[in-house]
N, C-alpha and C positions, 0 to 999 in steps of 0.2 A: 409251377413250372418244374421244380425239382422232382415231383412225383411223376410227371409225364416223362421226364428224361429217364428216371429209374425204370419205369414201365417199358419204355422203348428199349432201353439198354438190356433189361432182362429178357425181352423177346429176342434181341439179337444174340445174346449169349446162349439162350436155350436152343435156338435154331442151329447152333454149332454142333450140338449133340444129336440133332435129328438125322435120320437116314439121308444120305446124300442123293441117292437115286433109287427111290422105290419104283417097282415096276409100274409102267403106265397102262392105263386102260385105254378105251377107244371112244368114249362118249364125250360130248361137250362138257358134261358135269365133271367127269374125271379130269379133263383138261383144265377146268377151272380150279380144281382142288390140288392138282399136282404141285404147283409151285409152293403151296403151303406145307407139303409133306417133304420137301427137299430143302434142307437148310442152306446149301450153297446157292441154289437158285433164288430162294427168298432173299437172302442177303444181297446178292448181286442186283436183283431187280429193284429193290428199295434203294440201294446205293446209287444206281443210275439216276433215279428220280431226285435223290438228295443232291448229287453232284450237278445235275442239269440245272436245278433250281438255284443252287448256290452260285453257279456260274452266270445265270441270268440271261436275259436277251433271248436270241433265237435258240440257244442251247436248251432252254427250258422245254421246248416242244420238239426240237430237231433230234436231240439225242435219244429220248424215249422212242420216238417214231423210228429212228434208225435201228434201235435194239429190237423192237418188235418185228420189223421187216426182215432184218438179217437173221434173226433167230428162226423165223419161219423158213427162210432159204436154207439155213443149216440143217433143219429137220428134214427138208426135202432132199438134201444131199445124202443124208444117211439112209433114208428110205430108198434112194436110188442106188444104194451100194457103192457110193463114192467114198473113199477113205480119207479121213482127216486125221493127221497125227497129233499127239500130245493133248488130247481132249481133256482128260482128268486134271493133269497138271495145269493146263491153261485155265480151266474153270476155277481152280483154287487161286491161281495167280490173279484172275480177274477180281476176286474179292479183296485180295491184298492191295492191288493197285488202286482200285476204287476207294478203299478205305484210306489209303495214303493221299489220294487226290482231295478227298473231302477234308481230312484232318488238316492238311496244309492249304486248303482253299485254293488249290492249283487252278490257274486260269490258262486255258488253251483256246486257240482259235476254234470256232465252231466246227470247221472241217477236220481239224486235227483230232478234236475230241470225238467226233463222229467216227473217224477211222479207228481209233482205239476201241471205242464201244462196239463197232462193227466186228472186230476180231473176237471180242468177248462174246458177243451175241451169237456169232457163228458157232463157237464151241458149245455154248449152252444149248442152242438149237439142235446141234448135231447129236448131243447126248440124248435129247428127247426123241429124235428121229430113230436112233438105234433101237429104241424100245417099241417101235411101231412097224406095222405091216403096210405095204403100199396098197391101200384101198380107201374107199370113201369114209370108212370109220376113222382112219388116221386123220383125214381132213377135219372131221368133227372134233377130234381131240385137239388138233392144232388151233381151231377156232376158239375153243375154251381156253387153251393155254395162252393164246394171244390176248384174249380179254383179261385174263388174270394178270398177265405180265403188265399190260397197260394200267390196270388198277393198282398194282404194286408201285409202278413208277409214279402214278398220281398220288399215292400215299406219301412217298418220299418228297414230292413237290409240295404237298400240303404241309408236311412237318416243317420244311424250310420256310414256307410262307408264315407259319405260326411263329417260328423262331425270329424271323425278321420283324414281325409285328410286335413281338415282345422285346424288341431291341436286344436280342441275345444271339448274335451270330456265332458266338463261341459254342452254343449248344449244338449247332450243326456240325462244327468241328469235333465236338465231343462224340457225336454219333459216328463220325468217320473213324475216330479212334476205337470205338466199340466194334465197328465193322472190321477193322484191322485185327483187333484182338480175337474176334470170332473166326476170322479167316485163318489166323494162326492155330486156333483150336481145331479147326477142320483139318488143317495141314497135318497136325500131329495125330489126329484120329484116323487119318488115311495112310499113315506111314507104316 
């Protein structure tokens, strides 16, 4: 168990030094790979899965579904040249807030949590859309991005299920603290 936590923790910390927004391509394959090349997106997407599973019940599936849906809408806003303010600071804030929610095992009503996640998803999606042109190729990229995002949410959900099975809920909270630490690392590398 400790080795698994160290491996996951190392992954979270290493993503903090990854490029926050590498230029996006336009294929499904590039959409699938993009979240893995952007530390802030990787952290947030896994954190949504962690927090959703930690909260349990309907949040386990509703919050990840909300994120994927609103992220896509955010991308389409950017492609349509609709301006959204405070995108970069909002993305970094999303990691810090999600890290705090997981660390303190914060319980919100499903709708309240979905609202918070929707704001974060809109910002993450908008950043992806800024890098795309309005054409069929952008839609292919968004399909890949949505699949990768859902997979990262599922990874977070799976980790929480494993922690629960091993009777180690503290491990999920420790991952929240690592997410928070990685978010602060990103904050200082973007300053």
